[in-house]
C-alpha positions as YAML, in Angstrom:
chain: A
units: angstrom
residues:
- id: 1
  name: MET
  ca: [34.16, -61.97, -15.49]
- id: 2
  name: ARG
  ca: [31.36, -61.88, -18.04]
- id: 3
  name: ALA
  ca: [29.87, -65.29, -18.81]
- id: 4
  name: THR
  ca: [29.51, -66.62, -22.33]
- id: 5
  name: GLU
  ca: [26.24, -66.39, -24.22]
- id: 6
  name: GLU
  ca: [25.85, -70.15, -23.93]
- id: 7
  name: GLN
  ca: [26.16, -69.96, -20.13]
- id: 8
  name: VAL
  ca: [23.67, -67.12, -19.89]
- id: 9
  name: GLY
  ca: [21.13, -68.83, -22.12]
- id: 10
  name: ALA
  ca: [21.43, -72.09, -20.20]
- id: 11
  name: GLU
  ca: [20.93, -70.34, -16.85]
- id: 12
  name: LEU
  ca: [17.94, -68.36, -18.05]
- id: 13
  name: ARG
  ca: [16.28, -71.50, -19.40]
- id: 14
  name: ALA
  ca: [17.00, -73.30, -16.14]
- id: 15
  name: VAL
  ca: [15.03, -70.61, -14.31]
- id: 16
  name: LEU
  ca: [12.19, -70.00, -16.78]
- id: 17
  name: GLY
  ca: [12.06, -73.00, -19.07]
- id: 18
  name: ASP
  ca: [12.28, -72.78, -22.84]
- id: 19
  name: GLU
  ca: [8.88, -71.09, -23.11]
- id: 20
  name: GLY
  ca: [10.02, -68.17, -20.95]
- id: 21
  name: VAL
  ca: [13.14, -67.31, -22.95]
- id: 22
  name: LEU
  ca: [13.23, -65.78, -26.45]
- id: 23
  name: GLU
  ca: [16.54, -65.26, -28.23]
- id: 24
  name: ARG
  ca: [17.22, -62.30, -30.53]
- id: 25
  name: GLU
  ca: [13.64, -61.15, -30.18]
- id: 26
  name: PRO
  ca: [12.77, -57.93, -32.09]
- id: 27
  name: LEU
  ca: [11.73, -55.26, -29.61]
- id: 28
  name: ALA
  ca: [9.50, -53.67, -32.24]
- id: 29
  name: GLY
  ca: [6.95, -56.33, -31.33]
- id: 30
  name: HIS
  ca: [7.08, -55.37, -27.65]
- id: 31
  name: THR
  ca: [6.87, -51.56, -27.77]
- id: 32
  name: THR
  ca: [3.93, -49.31, -28.62]
- id: 33
  name: PHE
  ca: [6.15, -47.35, -31.03]
- id: 34
  name: ARG
  ca: [6.60, -50.59, -33.02]
- id: 35
  name: ILE
  ca: [10.29, -49.73, -33.26]
- id: 36
  name: GLY
  ca: [13.38, -51.59, -32.08]
- id: 37
  name: GLY
  ca: [15.94, -54.17, -33.05]
- id: 38
  name: PRO
  ca: [16.46, -57.55, -31.36]
- id: 39
  name: ALA
  ca: [17.20, -58.11, -27.70]
- id: 40
  name: ARG
  ca: [19.79, -60.84, -27.19]
- id: 41
  name: TRP
  ca: [17.32, -62.43, -24.75]
- id: 42
  name: LEU
  ca: [13.81, -61.43, -23.87]
- id: 43
  name: VAL
  ca: [12.63, -63.32, -20.80]
- id: 44
  name: MET
  ca: [9.15, -63.55, -19.32]
- id: 45
  name: PRO
  ca: [9.03, -64.51, -15.63]
- id: 46
  name: SER
  ca: [5.69, -65.58, -14.19]
- id: 47
  name: GLY
  ca: [6.27, -64.83, -10.52]
- id: 48
  name: GLU
  ca: [8.24, -62.83, -8.00]
- id: 49
  name: ASP
  ca: [10.72, -65.63, -7.35]
- id: 50
  name: GLU
  ca: [11.48, -65.95, -11.05]
- id: 51
  name: VAL
  ca: [12.06, -62.22, -11.41]
- id: 52
  name: ARG
  ca: [14.51, -62.30, -8.51]
- id: 53
  name: ALA
  ca: [16.27, -65.40, -9.87]
- id: 54
  name: VAL
  ca: [16.74, -63.79, -13.29]
- id: 55
  name: VAL
  ca: [18.11, -60.56, -11.85]
- id: 56
  name: LEU
  ca: [20.52, -62.39, -9.55]
- id: 57
  name: ALA
  ca: [21.64, -64.63, -12.42]
- id: 58
  name: CYS
  ca: [22.39, -61.59, -14.59]
- id: 59
  name: ARG
  ca: [24.40, -60.00, -11.76]
- id: 60
  name: ARG
  ca: [26.34, -63.18, -11.13]
- id: 61
  name: LEU
  ca: [27.04, -63.77, -14.82]
- id: 62
  name: GLY
  ca: [28.03, -60.17, -15.50]
- id: 63
  name: TRP
  ca: [25.35, -59.48, -18.10]
- id: 64
  name: PRO
  ca: [23.38, -56.22, -18.32]
- id: 65
  name: TRP
  ca: [19.63, -56.37, -17.96]
- id: 66
  name: ARG
  ca: [16.66, -54.04, -17.94]
- id: 67
  name: VAL
  ca: [12.92, -54.25, -17.31]
- id: 68
  name: LEU
  ca: [10.15, -53.87, -19.87]
- id: 69
  name: GLY
  ca: [6.40, -53.64, -19.29]
- id: 70
  name: LEU
  ca: [4.24, -52.88, -22.31]
- id: 71
  name: GLY
  ca: [6.98, -50.75, -23.83]
- id: 72
  name: SER
  ca: [4.66, -47.75, -23.89]
- id: 73
  name: ASN
  ca: [7.34, -45.20, -22.99]
- id: 74
  name: VAL
  ca: [10.31, -46.79, -24.76]
- id: 75
  name: LEU
  ca: [12.22, -46.04, -27.95]
- id: 76
  name: ALA
  ca: [14.43, -49.07, -28.56]
- id: 77
  name: ALA
  ca: [17.56, -48.72, -30.68]
- id: 78
  name: ASP
  ca: [17.47, -49.96, -34.27]
- id: 79
  name: GLU
  ca: [20.54, -52.14, -33.70]
- id: 80
  name: GLY
  ca: [18.91, -53.85, -30.72]
- id: 81
  name: LEU
  ca: [20.36, -54.60, -27.32]
- id: 82
  name: ASP
  ca: [23.05, -57.09, -26.36]
- id: 83
  name: GLU
  ca: [21.29, -57.57, -23.03]
- id: 84
  name: VAL
  ca: [18.66, -59.49, -21.10]
- id: 85
  name: VAL
  ca: [15.30, -57.73, -21.30]
- id: 86
  name: VAL
  ca: [12.97, -58.83, -18.50]
- id: 87
  name: LYS
  ca: [9.38, -58.41, -19.67]
- id: 88
  name: LEU
  ca: [7.02, -58.01, -16.73]
- id: 89
  name: ALA
  ca: [3.70, -58.30, -18.54]
- id: 90
  name: ASP
  ca: [1.29, -61.06, -19.54]
- id: 91
  name: ARG
  ca: [2.74, -63.76, -17.26]
- id: 92
  name: PHE
  ca: [3.21, -61.45, -14.25]
- id: 93
  name: SER
  ca: [-0.08, -59.60, -14.04]
- id: 94
  name: HIS
  ca: [-2.24, -61.01, -11.24]
- id: 95
  name: ILE
  ca: [-4.72, -58.64, -9.56]
- id: 96
  name: GLU
  ca: [-6.39, -59.16, -6.18]
- id: 97
  name: VAL
  ca: [-9.17, -57.16, -4.50]
- id: 98
  name: GLN
  ca: [-9.86, -57.03, -0.77]
- id: 99
  name: MET
  ca: [-13.02, -55.18, 0.18]
- id: 100
  name: GLU
  ca: [-13.17, -53.35, 3.49]
- id: 101
  name: ALA
  ca: [-16.01, -53.47, 6.00]
- id: 102
  name: ALA
  ca: [-18.84, -50.96, 6.09]
- id: 103
  name: ALA
  ca: [-18.62, -50.28, 2.37]
- id: 104
  name: CYS
  ca: [-15.77, -47.82, 2.88]
- id: 105
  name: GLY
  ca: [-13.79, -49.04, -0.08]
- id: 106
  name: GLY
  ca: [-11.10, -51.59, -0.60]
- id: 107
  name: VAL
  ca: [-7.53, -52.44, -1.43]
- id: 108
  name: VAL
  ca: [-6.25, -53.65, -4.79]
- id: 109
  name: PHE
  ca: [-2.92, -55.43, -5.14]
- id: 110
  name: ALA
  ca: [-1.64, -55.68, -8.69]
- id: 111
  name: GLU
  ca: [1.52, -57.36, -9.92]
- id: 112
  name: ALA
  ca: [3.81, -55.11, -11.93]
- id: 113
  name: GLY
  ca: [2.80, -56.51, -15.31]
- id: 114
  name: ALA
  ca: [-0.91, -55.83, -14.88]
- id: 115
  name: THR
  ca: [-1.98, -53.06, -17.23]
- id: 116
  name: ASN
  ca: [-3.51, -49.86, -15.95]
- id: 117
  name: ALA
  ca: [-6.59, -50.64, -18.02]
- id: 118
  name: GLU
  ca: [-6.94, -54.08, -16.40]
- id: 119
  name: VAL
  ca: [-6.63, -52.64, -12.90]
- id: 120
  name: ALA
  ca: [-9.22, -49.98, -13.68]
- id: 121
  name: GLU
  ca: [-11.61, -52.62, -15.04]
- id: 122
  name: VAL
  ca: [-11.22, -54.89, -12.00]
- id: 123
  name: ALA
  ca: [-11.70, -51.94, -9.66]
- id: 124
  name: CYS
  ca: [-14.80, -50.80, -11.54]
- id: 125
  name: ALA
  ca: [-16.36, -54.27, -11.35]
- id: 126
  name: ALA
  ca: [-15.74, -54.28, -7.59]
- id: 127
  name: GLY
  ca: [-17.27, -50.83, -7.14]
- id: 128
  name: LEU
  ca: [-13.94, -49.20, -6.28]
- id: 129
  name: ALA
  ca: [-13.19, -45.70, -7.53]
- id: 130
  name: GLY
  ca: [-9.97, -43.75, -7.82]
- id: 131
  name: TYR
  ca: [-8.07, -45.42, -10.65]
- id: 132
  name: GLU
  ca: [-10.22, -44.14, -13.49]
- id: 133
  name: PHE
  ca: [-7.60, -41.54, -14.41]
- id: 134
  name: ALA
  ca: [-5.22, -44.35, -15.38]
- id: 135
  name: SER
  ca: [-7.72, -46.43, -17.37]
- id: 136
  name: GLY
  ca: [-6.42, -45.05, -20.66]
- id: 137
  name: ILE
  ca: [-2.72, -44.82, -19.79]
- id: 138
  name: PRO
  ca: [-1.13, -47.45, -22.06]
- id: 139
  name: GLY
  ca: [1.26, -49.05, -19.62]
- id: 140
  name: THR
  ca: [1.60, -51.32, -16.62]
- id: 141
  name: VAL
  ca: [1.33, -50.79, -12.88]
- id: 142
  name: GLY
  ca: [5.09, -51.19, -12.62]
- id: 143
  name: GLY
  ca: [5.69, -48.36, -15.04]
- id: 144
  name: ALA
  ca: [3.01, -46.24, -13.40]
- id: 145
  name: ALA
  ca: [4.70, -46.65, -10.01]
- id: 146
  name: VAL
  ca: [8.17, -45.81, -11.30]
- id: 147
  name: MET
  ca: [7.03, -42.79, -13.35]
- id: 148
  name: ASN
  ca: [4.21, -41.63, -11.06]
- id: 149
  name: ALA
  ca: [1.91, -41.83, -14.07]
- id: 150
  name: GLY
  ca: [-0.84, -39.29, -14.17]
- id: 151
  name: ALA
  ca: [-3.66, -37.93, -16.31]
- id: 152
  name: TYR
  ca: [-6.79, -35.83, -16.02]
- id: 153
  name: GLY
  ca: [-6.02, -34.55, -12.54]
- id: 154
  name: GLY
  ca: [-5.05, -37.89, -10.98]
- id: 155
  name: GLU
  ca: [-1.70, -39.56, -10.43]
- id: 156
  name: PHE
  ca: [-0.39, -42.83, -9.07]
- id: 157
  name: ALA
  ca: [0.78, -41.25, -5.81]
- id: 158
  name: ASP
  ca: [-2.83, -40.31, -5.00]
- id: 159
  name: VAL
  ca: [-3.95, -43.92, -4.53]
- id: 160
  name: ALA
  ca: [-0.84, -45.92, -3.69]
- id: 161
  name: VAL
  ca: [-0.34, -47.46, -0.26]
- id: 162
  name: ALA
  ca: [2.94, -49.25, -0.90]
- id: 163
  name: VAL
  ca: [5.11, -50.55, -3.73]
- id: 164
  name: ARG
  ca: [6.74, -53.96, -3.60]
- id: 165
  name: CYS
  ca: [10.23, -53.85, -5.09]
- id: 166
  name: LEU
  ca: [13.36, -55.81, -5.82]
- id: 167
  name: THR
  ca: [16.56, -53.93, -5.04]
- id: 168
  name: PRO
  ca: [19.60, -54.18, -7.34]
- id: 169
  name: GLU
  ca: [21.16, -56.39, -4.67]
- id: 170
  name: GLY
  ca: [18.28, -58.87, -4.88]
- id: 171
  name: ASP
  ca: [16.37, -57.98, -1.72]
- id: 172
  name: VAL
  ca: [12.57, -57.74, -1.79]
- id: 173
  name: VAL
  ca: [11.33, -54.64, 0.05]
- id: 174
  name: ASP
  ca: [8.01, -52.87, 0.49]
- id: 175
  name: VAL
  ca: [8.28, -49.12, -0.01]
- id: 176
  name: PRO
  ca: [5.50, -47.22, 1.80]
- id: 177
  name: ALA
  ca: [3.91, -44.42, -0.20]
- id: 178
  name: ALA
  ca: [5.27, -41.85, 2.24]
- id: 179
  name: GLU
  ca: [8.82, -42.94, 1.35]
- id: 180
  name: ALA
  ca: [8.38, -43.32, -2.41]
- id: 181
  name: ALA
  ca: [9.50, -39.72, -3.16]
- id: 182
  name: TRP
  ca: [7.05, -39.35, -6.03]
- id: 183
  name: GLY
  ca: [7.33, -36.28, -8.18]
- id: 184
  name: TYR
  ca: [6.60, -35.40, -11.78]
- id: 185
  name: ARG
  ca: [7.58, -38.56, -13.68]
- id: 186
  name: THR
  ca: [10.03, -39.59, -10.98]
- id: 187
  name: SER
  ca: [10.24, -41.67, -7.81]
- id: 188
  name: LEU
  ca: [12.58, -43.28, -5.32]
- id: 189
  name: MET
  ca: [12.24, -46.50, -7.32]
- id: 190
  name: MET
  ca: [13.61, -44.78, -10.40]
- id: 191
  name: GLU
  ca: [16.44, -43.10, -8.53]
- id: 192
  name: ARG
  ca: [17.59, -46.32, -6.85]
- id: 193
  name: GLY
  ca: [17.08, -48.68, -9.76]
- id: 194
  name: TYR
  ca: [14.46, -50.79, -7.99]
- id: 195
  name: VAL
  ca: [12.41, -53.29, -9.99]
- id: 196
  name: VAL
  ca: [8.75, -52.83, -9.15]
- id: 197
  name: LEU
  ca: [7.12, -56.19, -8.45]
- id: 198
  name: GLY
  ca: [3.66, -54.90, -7.58]
- id: 199
  name: ALA
  ca: [1.69, -52.20, -5.86]
- id: 200
  name: THR
  ca: [-1.06, -51.90, -3.28]
- id: 201
  name: LEU
  ca: [-3.73, -49.27, -3.98]
- id: 202
  name: ARG
  ca: [-6.44, -47.95, -1.67]
- id: 203
  name: LEU
  ca: [-9.64, -47.06, -3.50]
- id: 204
  name: THR
  ca: [-13.02, -45.76, -2.39]
- id: 205
  name: ALA
  ca: [-16.48, -47.29, -2.73]
- id: 206
  name: ASP
  ca: [-18.73, -46.04, -5.50]
- id: 207
  name: ASP
  ca: [-21.46, -47.19, -7.87]
- id: 208
  name: PRO
  ca: [-19.90, -49.27, -10.67]
- id: 209
  name: ALA
  ca: [-22.14, -47.51, -13.19]
- id: 210
  name: ALA
  ca: [-20.80, -44.12, -12.10]
- id: 211
  name: ILE
  ca: [-17.22, -45.38, -12.30]
- id: 212
  name: ARG
  ca: [-17.88, -46.80, -15.76]
- id: 213
  name: ALA
  ca: [-19.34, -43.49, -16.93]
- id: 214
  name: ARG
  ca: [-16.23, -41.62, -15.84]
- id: 215
  name: MET
  ca: [-13.96, -44.13, -17.57]
- id: 216
  name: GLU
  ca: [-15.96, -43.87, -20.79]
- id: 217
  name: ASP
  ca: [-15.86, -40.07, -20.62]
- id: 218
  name: LEU
  ca: [-12.07, -40.11, -20.26]
- id: 219
  name: ALA
  ca: [-11.80, -42.59, -23.14]
- id: 220
  name: ARG
  ca: [-13.84, -40.27, -25.37]
- id: 221
  name: ARG
  ca: [-11.68, -37.30, -24.43]
- id: 222
  name: ARG
  ca: [-8.51, -39.23, -25.23]
- id: 223
  name: GLU
  ca: [-9.86, -40.41, -28.56]
- id: 224
  name: GLU
  ca: [-10.85, -36.87, -29.53]
- id: 225
  name: LYS
  ca: [-7.49, -35.31, -28.69]
- id: 226
  name: GLN
  ca: [-4.81, -37.98, -29.06]
- id: 227
  name: PRO
  ca: [-3.55, -39.92, -32.12]
- id: 228
  name: LEU
  ca: [-4.50, -43.33, -30.75]
- id: 229
  name: ASP
  ca: [-4.71, -44.83, -34.27]
- id: 230
  name: LEU
  ca: [-0.94, -44.59, -34.84]
- id: 231
  name: PRO
  ca: [1.97, -46.18, -32.98]
- id: 232
  name: SER
  ca: [3.65, -43.84, -30.49]
- id: 233
  name: ALA
  ca: [5.11, -43.75, -27.02]
- id: 234
  name: GLY
  ca: [2.51, -41.35, -25.68]
- id: 235
  name: SER
  ca: [3.59, -37.81, -24.85]
- id: 236
  name: THR
  ca: [7.05, -37.40, -26.31]
- id: 237
  name: PHE
  ca: [8.15, -34.57, -24.02]
- id: 238
  name: LYS
  ca: [7.76, -33.77, -20.35]
- id: 239
  name: ARG
  ca: [5.56, -30.83, -19.49]
- id: 240
  name: PRO
  ca: [7.83, -27.79, -19.06]
- id: 241
  name: GLU
  ca: [7.04, -25.66, -16.04]
- id: 242
  name: GLY
  ca: [4.48, -23.02, -16.92]
- id: 243
  name: HIS
  ca: [3.92, -24.37, -20.44]
- id: 244
  name: PHE
  ca: [2.42, -27.20, -22.47]
- id: 245
  name: ALA
  ca: [4.81, -29.02, -24.77]
- id: 246
  name: GLY
  ca: [2.21, -29.52, -27.48]
- id: 247
  name: LYS
  ca: [1.36, -25.81, -27.59]
- id: 248
  name: LEU
  ca: [5.03, -24.81, -27.83]
- id: 249
  name: ILE
  ca: [5.59, -27.28, -30.66]
- id: 250
  name: GLN
  ca: [2.48, -26.12, -32.50]
- id: 251
  name: ASP
  ca: [3.42, -22.45, -32.10]
- id: 252
  name: ALA
  ca: [6.84, -23.25, -33.56]
- id: 253
  name: GLY
  ca: [5.13, -24.43, -36.75]
- id: 254
  name: LEU
  ca: [6.19, -28.05, -36.33]
- id: 255
  name: GLN
  ca: [2.88, -29.88, -36.41]
- id: 256
  name: GLY
  ca: [2.97, -32.43, -39.24]
- id: 257
  name: VAL
  ca: [6.75, -32.16, -39.74]
- id: 258
  name: SER
  ca: [8.37, -35.53, -40.52]
- id: 259
  name: VAL
  ca: [11.74, -37.22, -40.50]
- id: 260
  name: GLY
  ca: [11.52, -40.52, -42.35]
- id: 261
  name: GLY
  ca: [8.56, -42.43, -40.95]
- id: 262
  name: ALA
  ca: [8.37, -40.31, -37.77]
- id: 263
  name: GLN
  ca: [5.98, -37.37, -37.66]
- id: 264
  name: VAL
  ca: [4.84, -34.71, -35.22]
- id: 265
  name: SER
  ca: [1.19, -35.72, -34.96]
- id: 266
  name: THR
  ca: [-1.27, -33.60, -36.89]
- id: 267
  name: LYS
  ca: [-3.83, -34.32, -34.18]
- id: 268
  name: HIS
  ca: [-1.75, -33.49, -31.09]
- id: 269
  name: ALA
  ca: [1.65, -31.83, -31.48]
- id: 270
  name: GLY
  ca: [2.87, -33.32, -28.20]
- id: 271
  name: PHE
  ca: [3.03, -36.76, -29.82]
- id: 272
  name: VAL
  ca: [5.61, -38.10, -32.25]
- id: 273
  name: VAL
  ca: [3.96, -40.93, -34.17]
- id: 274
  name: ASN
  ca: [5.13, -43.74, -36.43]
- id: 275
  name: VAL
  ca: [3.33, -43.15, -39.74]
- id: 276
  name: GLY
  ca: [5.14, -45.85, -41.66]
- id: 277
  name: ASP
  ca: [8.32, -47.80, -41.09]
- id: 278
  name: ALA
  ca: [9.87, -45.29, -38.71]
- id: 279
  name: THR
  ca: [13.23, -46.13, -37.20]
- id: 280
  name: ALA
  ca: [14.62, -45.04, -33.85]
- id: 281
  name: ALA
  ca: [17.02, -42.83, -35.82]
- id: 282
  name: ASP
  ca: [14.03, -41.13, -37.48]
- id: 283
  name: VAL
  ca: [12.40, -40.43, -34.11]
- id: 284
  name: LEU
  ca: [15.62, -39.15, -32.57]
- id: 285
  name: GLY
  ca: [16.24, -36.88, -35.53]
- id: 286
  name: LEU
  ca: [12.74, -35.45, -35.25]
- id: 287
  name: ILE
  ca: [13.05, -34.99, -31.49]
- id: 288
  name: ALA
  ca: [16.31, -33.08, -31.99]
- id: 289
  name: GLN
  ca: [14.70, -30.87, -34.63]
- id: 290
  name: VAL
  ca: [11.69, -30.14, -32.40]
- id: 291
  name: ARG
  ca: [13.86, -29.29, -29.39]
- id: 292
  name: GLU
  ca: [16.06, -26.94, -31.42]
- id: 293
  name: ARG
  ca: [13.17, -25.10, -33.06]
- id: 294
  name: VAL
  ca: [11.17, -24.74, -29.82]
- id: 295
  name: ARG
  ca: [14.25, -23.46, -28.01]
- id: 296
  name: GLU
  ca: [14.82, -20.89, -30.77]
- id: 297
  name: GLN
  ca: [11.18, -19.78, -30.80]
- id: 298
  name: SER
  ca: [10.36, -19.73, -27.09]
- id: 299
  name: GLY
  ca: [13.57, -20.13, -25.14]
- id: 300
  name: VAL
  ca: [12.14, -23.30, -23.55]
- id: 301
  name: THR
  ca: [14.21, -26.47, -23.63]
- id: 302
  name: LEU
  ca: [11.95, -29.51, -23.96]
- id: 303
  name: GLU
  ca: [13.04, -32.66, -22.15]
- id: 304
  name: PRO
  ca: [12.06, -36.01, -23.68]
- id: 305
  name: GLU
  ca: [9.69, -38.14, -21.66]
- id: 306
  name: VAL
  ca: [10.17, -41.18, -23.89]
- id: 307
  name: ARG
  ca: [13.10, -43.29, -22.72]
- id: 308
  name: LEU
  ca: [15.80, -44.21, -25.22]
- id: 309
  name: TRP
  ca: [17.10, -47.74, -24.97]
- id: 310
  name: SER
  ca: [20.46, -48.17, -26.62]
- id: 311
  name: ARG
  ca: [23.57, -50.18, -26.00]
- id: 312
  name: GLY
  ca: [25.60, -48.89, -23.10]
- id: 313
  name: GLU
  ca: [22.81, -46.69, -21.69]
...
């Protein structure tokens, strides 16, 4: 039987304290699209035990829940969510470095809420190379592990040793990289509904100045090609086999096309951006228009990479 809202709120506050629980919190303030209505509760655990306690409480009380990092790949519904949103960022973002002997490299452990940029910075300062590709990916380690985030020839699977996870049943397990079933924007963690708690990465030794130079080069390339000055959820569509989504969209004459406050970026057609007060309905309408036109023009069916959060999904 589903518990009452009063029971759920009391249990969440018992686990996290008043400061860790926000009621009817607009998700627009927690997503890079700057879109989304209120979550019934947005909770912010500060440790592994608190994450587990929240998930088990939701299961016991019969309330739906889902995990949020930086919200960099999320389109939240305009009407909000009658759910518990567990935000694994800010308060759950510790990073540790363990250097190996003989200057071979080292291991980095990052909690799920640590941003990719933060991990890349810590690794650079320690003289550890291999995570530069992710330095500009606007998300967390948890999201990178689930989605096998990648850019500029690198991907999460290349450097991961193991991923620490919470199963839907509440068990904490370590998934070795060899068992993570990483593919293009997919993983065992996604398939099984695991909550990523953290990840262990093996990186190689290098001159910090050389690492910094590579990170700065990637940052310049991103700034030149991507609409970083406008809210978005990154690449809107997955890369279709044998094609580039942005090129297909551009060839279909869709660059700059708008629905409400949502627009196909004039800088990179693979991005839908929020140019004003875009709603989730605007973005969905534009995505539908893009998919239909590209399918008509090229025969390719684009699949959204951005994840829609709506009630009942």
